C-alpha positions in Angstrom: 0.0 0.0 0.0 1.4 3.4 -1.0 1.8 6.2 1.5 -0.7 8.3 -0.5 -3.3 5.6 -0.5 -2.8 5.1 3.3 -3.4 8.8 3.9 -6.5 8.8 1.7 -7.9 5.9 3.7 -7.2 7.6 7.0 -9.0 10.8 5.8 -12.0 8.7 4.9 -12.1 7.1 8.3 -11.9 10.5 10.0 -14.5 11.9 7.7 -16.9 9.0 8.4 -16.4 9.5 12.2 -17.1 13.2 12.0 -20.1 12.5 9.8 -21.5 10.1 12.4 -21.0 12.7 15.1 -22.7 15.3 13.0 -25.6 13.1 12.4 -25.9 12.4 16.1 -26.0 16.2 16.8 -28.7 16.7 14.1 -30.9 13.9 15.4 -32.5 16.4 17.9 -33.5 18.8 15.2 -34.9 16.2 12.8 -38.5 15.1 13.0 -38.7 12.7 16.0 -40.5 9.3 15.7 -44.0 8.9 17.2 -46.2 6.1 18.3 -49.6 6.9 16.7 -51.6 5.4 19.5 -50.1 7.8 22.0 -50.8 10.8 19.9 -54.4 9.7 19.3 -55.2 9.1 22.9 -53.6 12.4 24.0 -55.5 14.2 21.3 -58.7 12.7 22.7 -58.1 14.3 26.1 -57.5 17.6 24.3 -60.8 17.3 22.4 -62.7 16.5 25.6 -61.3 19.6 27.3 -59.5 17.6 29.9 -56.2 19.2 29.0 -55.1 22.0 26.8 -52.2 19.9 25.3 -49.5 17.5 26.1 -45.9 16.5 25.3 -45.2 12.8 25.5 -41.9 10.9 25.2 -41.0 7.2 25.2 -37.5 5.8 25.0 -36.3 2.2 24.8 -32.8 0.9 25.0 -31.3 4.4 24.9 -33.3 5.6 21.9 -36.3 7.9 21.7 -39.0 6.0 20.0 -41.7 8.5 20.5 -41.8 12.3 21.0 -44.9 14.3 20.1 -46.8 17.4 21.1 -50.6 17.8 20.7 -52.9 20.7 21.5 -52.1 24.1 22.7 -49.6 25.5 25.2 -51.8 28.5 25.6 -55.4 28.5 24.6 -56.0 32.2 24.8 -53.2 33.1 22.3 -53.6 29.8 20.4 -49.9 29.1 20.9 -49.3 25.5 19.8 -47.8 22.9 22.0 -44.3 22.0 20.8 -41.9 19.2 21.7 -39.6 21.8 23.3 -42.3 23.5 25.4 -41.4 24.1 29.0 -43.4 22.8 31.9 -43.5 23.4 35.6 -42.6 19.8 36.7 -43.5 20.3 40.4 -42.5 17.3 42.5 -40.6 15.7 39.7 -38.0 18.1 41.0 -37.4 15.8 44.1 -35.5 13.0 42.3 -33.2 15.6 40.7 -32.4 17.2 44.0 -31.9 13.7 45.7 -29.4 12.8 42.9 -27.6 16.0 43.7 -27.3 15.0 47.3 -26.0 11.5 46.3 -23.1 13.2 44.5 -22.0 14.5 47.9 -22.6 11.0 49.3 -20.2 9.6 46.6 -17.6 12.1 47.7 -17.9 11.0 51.3 -19.2 14.4 52.4 -22.5 13.1 53.9 -23.8 9.7 55.1 -27.4 8.6 54.9 -27.6 7.8 58.6 -26.2 11.2 59.6 -28.4 13.2 61.9 -29.8 16.3 60.1 -28.6 18.4 63.1 -25.0 17.6 62.1 -25.5 20.1 59.2 -28.5 22.1 60.5 -28.2 22.5 64.3 -31.8 23.7 64.8 -33.0 20.1 64.1 -31.4 18.9 67.3 -34.5 20.4 69.0 -37.4 19.1 67.0 -40.4 17.9 69.1 -43.4 15.7 68.6 -47.0 16.9 68.5 -48.8 16.4 71.8 -45.6 16.5 73.8 -44.7 12.9 73.2 -41.0 12.3 73.8 -38.9 11.9 70.6 -37.2 8.6 70.3 -34.4 9.7 68.0 -33.4 12.6 65.8 -34.3 12.9 62.1 -31.7 11.5 59.7 -30.9 12.3 56.1 -32.4 8.9 55.2 -35.7 10.0 56.8 -35.8 13.2 54.7 -35.3 11.3 51.4 -37.9 8.6 52.2 -40.6 10.9 53.6 -40.4 9.1 57.0 -39.1 12.1 59.0 -42.4 13.0 60.6 -42.3 16.5 59.0 -45.6 17.7 57.7 -47.2 20.8 56.3 -46.6 22.9 53.2 -43.8 22.2 50.8 -43.9 25.8 49.4 -42.7 28.6 51.7 -41.3 32.1 51.2 -37.7 33.0 52.2 -34.3 31.6 51.6 -33.6 27.9 52.0 -31.8 28.7 55.3 -34.9 30.4 56.6 -37.2 27.7 55.3 -35.1 24.9 57.0 -35.0 26.8 60.3 -38.8 27.2 60.2 -39.3 23.5 59.4 -37.2 22.7 62.5 -39.8 24.4 64.6 -42.7 22.4 63.3 -43.8 19.7 65.7 -43.4 16.2 64.1 -46.5 14.2 63.2 -44.9 10.9 64.3 -41.6 9.3 65.5 -39.0 9.4 62.7 -38.7 6.2 60.7 -42.1 4.8 61.9 -44.4 5.9 59.1 -44.5 7.3 55.6 -46.0 10.8 55.0 -45.4 13.0 52.0 -43.4 15.8 53.4 -41.2 19.0 52.8 -38.2 16.8 53.6 -36.5 17.6 50.3 -36.6 21.3 51.2 -34.3 20.4 54.1 -32.2 18.2 51.7 -31.7 21.3 49.5 -30.4 23.3 52.4 -28.0 20.5 53.4 -26.6 20.5 49.9 -26.0 24.2 50.2 -24.2 23.8 53.6 -22.1 20.9 52.5 -21.1 22.2 49.0 -20.7 25.8 50.0 -22.9 26.8 47.0 -26.4 27.9 46.4 -28.5 24.9 45.5 -29.2 26.1 42.0 -25.5 26.7 41.3 -24.5 23.2 42.6 -27.2 21.5 40.5 -26.2 23.5 37.5 -22.5 22.6 37.8 -22.9 18.9 38.9 -26.0 17.8 37.1 -27.7 20.1 34.6 -24.6 21.2 32.6 -23.0 17.7 32.4 -26.4 16.3 31.3 -26.9 19.1 28.7 -30.2 19.9 30.4 -30.2 23.4 28.9 -33.9 24.0 29.5 -34.1 23.0 33.2 -34.0 25.8 35.8 -35.5 27.1 39.0 -35.5 30.6 37.5 -36.8 30.8 33.9 -35.6 33.9 32.1 -37.9 35.9 29.8 -37.3 33.8 26.8 -37.9 30.5 28.7 -41.0 32.0 30.3 -42.5 32.6 26.8 -42.0 28.9 26.0 -43.8 27.7 29.1 -47.2 25.9 28.9 -50.0 27.7 30.7 -51.4 26.0 33.8 -55.1 25.3 33.5 -58.0 24.2 35.8 -61.5 23.0 34.9 -63.6 25.9 33.5 -67.1 27.0 34.4 -68.7 24.8 31.7 -68.2 21.1 31.1 -65.3 20.5 28.7 -63.9 24.0 29.3 -60.6 25.1 30.8 -59.5 28.4 32.4 -56.0 29.5 33.5 -54.9 28.8 37.1 -52.1 30.4 39.2 -48.9 28.5 39.4 -48.5 28.4 43.2 -45.0 26.9 43.1 -43.1 28.9 40.4 -44.1 32.4 41.2 -41.2 35.0 41.2 -43.4 37.6 42.9 -43.7 35.3 46.0 -40.7 33.0 46.0 -37.1 34.0 45.3 -35.4 30.8 46.6 -35.2 27.6 44.6 -37.8 25.1 45.8 -36.1 21.6 46.1 -39.5 19.9 46.5 -41.1 21.3 43.3 -39.6 24.4 41.8 -38.0 23.2 38.5 -39.1 24.0 35.0 -38.0 21.5 32.3 -39.0 19.9 29.0 -39.2 16.4 27.6 -35.7 16.0 26.2 -34.0 17.3 29.3 -35.9 14.9 31.5 -35.1 12.0 29.1 -31.4 12.8 29.5 -31.7 12.7 33.3 -33.7 9.5 33.4 -31.4 7.8 30.9 -28.4 8.7 33.0 -30.0 7.0 36.0 -31.1 4.0 34.0 -27.5 3.6 32.7 -26.2 3.4 36.3 -25.1 7.0 36.7 -23.2 7.6 33.4 -24.0 10.0 30.5 -22.1 9.8 27.2 -19.4 7.8 29.0 -18.9 10.4 31.8 -19.7 9.4 35.4 -22.3 11.7 37.0 -23.2 9.7 40.1 -22.0 6.2 41.2 -23.9 3.0 40.4 -24.1 2.3 44.1 -25.8 5.7 44.6 -28.2 4.9 41.8 -29.0 1.5 43.2 -29.8 2.9 46.6 -31.9 5.8 45.2 -34.1 3.5 43.1 -34.4 0.5 45.4 -37.0 0.0 48.1 -35.9 1.8 51.3 -39.2 1.8 53.3 -39.8 -1.9 53.8 -43.5 -2.8 54.4 -44.6 0.8 55.1 -47.6 1.9 53.1 -46.4 4.7 50.8 -47.3 6.8 47.8 -50.4 7.9 46.1 -51.3 4.7 44.3 -51.4 1.2 45.7 -48.4 -1.2 45.4 -45.6 1.4 45.8 -42.7 1.8 48.1 -40.1 4.6 48.4 -36.4 4.8 47.5 -34.3 7.9 48.2 -36.2 10.7 46.6 -37.9 8.3 44.2 -41.1 6.3 44.2 -40.6 2.6 43.5 -43.3 0.3 42.1 -43.3 -2.9 44.3 -46.4 -4.6 43.0 -47.8 -3.3 39.6 -51.5 -2.7 39.7 -54.1 -0.2 38.4 -52.3 2.8 36.8 -48.9 0.9 37.1 -50.2 -2.5 35.9 -48.2 -2.2 32.6 -45.0 -1.4 34.4 -42.4 -4.0 35.8 -41.7 -4.5 39.5 -38.9 -2.1 40.4 -39.9 0.7 38.0 -39.0 4.0 39.6 -40.1 7.6 39.0 -42.2 10.5 40.3 -45.2 12.5 39.5 -46.0 16.2 39.9 -48.9 18.2 41.2 -49.8 19.5 37.7 -50.2 16.1 36.2 -46.6 15.6 34.9 -45.1 12.1 35.2 -41.7 10.4 34.6 -41.1 6.7 35.1 -38.2 4.4 34.3 -38.8 0.7 33.8 -35.5 -1.0 34.6 -36.5 -4.4 33.2 -37.7 -3.3 29.8 -35.3 -0.3 29.7 -38.2 2.0 28.9 -38.6 5.6 29.9 -42.0 7.3 30.0 -42.4 11.1 30.2 -45.8 12.7 30.3 -46.0 16.5 30.4 -49.3 18.4 30.9 -50.3 21.4 33.0 -53.6 20.7 34.8 -54.7 21.4 38.4 -57.6 19.9 40.3 -57.0 16.4 39.0 -58.4 14.1 41.7 -55.1 12.3 41.9 -52.4 13.2 39.3 -50.5 10.0 39.9 -53.6 7.9 39.3 -55.0 9.9 36.4 -56.7 8.3 33.4 -54.3 10.5 31.3 -51.2 8.7 32.8 -52.9 5.3 32.5 -53.9 5.8 28.9 -50.4 7.1 27.9 -48.6 4.1 29.4 -51.0 1.6 27.8 -50.7 3.2 24.4 -46.9 3.1 24.8 -47.0 -0.6 24.9 -48.0 -0.9 21.3 
């Protein structure tokens, strides 16, 4: 083989590699695939006036096999829903913040059995309702599994430091570790991240999770351009089949200036896919380690034993994640061990480890009787099986 021929072959190999990379970069801009049954059932909910619109995503084995938008992001201006529309994801924020904490766990900076008072001294003086003597202090594990005994609102004004101090004064509803109760525990986790990392929560998550995962549309503080891309939040209207705007009581810059670790993030379908795929892949993204496989295993495995948990039957709780123990009802099409979380405005994100399938449902609806058990979620997951 001549030297000139060898150089030509090398150039062809390099060109082929660069072309593949370019194709990979262009995939996001090309028309995504869709599963017709999902689009049809989501359109039916729009036509019935149940929702204004929706963005749905399904991925299998690391590939997006469905991404589609139906309906309107804003009915009043007739702004169409798009695949990149932004949504207030409410409590789907919790697994993201929990993953941030587990990065500090990987670095040996926290332990799950640490007392919260090690980082936030005010928690050394928590008390039980009714004057009952407290058996032990709250641990980080309790906060992540909603077994701390903390109750009350998850949305409060003030800095995270002020919010954590206020939570430390709330009488506990039960002895830590003895029951499950959905709680503002992740707000305290957010403050622990700040204390341990020495950074504001949003800066830590940006540097350690959002930027490495290329989650460019995920933020606690949407700017003017991002705000224009957000879907409007709706509630049932005054007539059957009608909708009217509702106030977003979580993401409201006029009231809340601090990041809300329990529910304050805004995101979109592709960003959430990247996050879920990283977790499904054991903590790696494009070959880079984000969080350890051990941390992922602990987050997404049952941590609450036989305690009754969650908003639908058959569930348990991991660390910041809901875990499907016994699929039934709305989860009947999912495998045991599927993990994920829902949000107050009907958003849902679930990862089936056995089938390596990711489900993302994004809507903006209040006053659903139970957003985790909605017919919208059930119909979406069923249609995704086809």
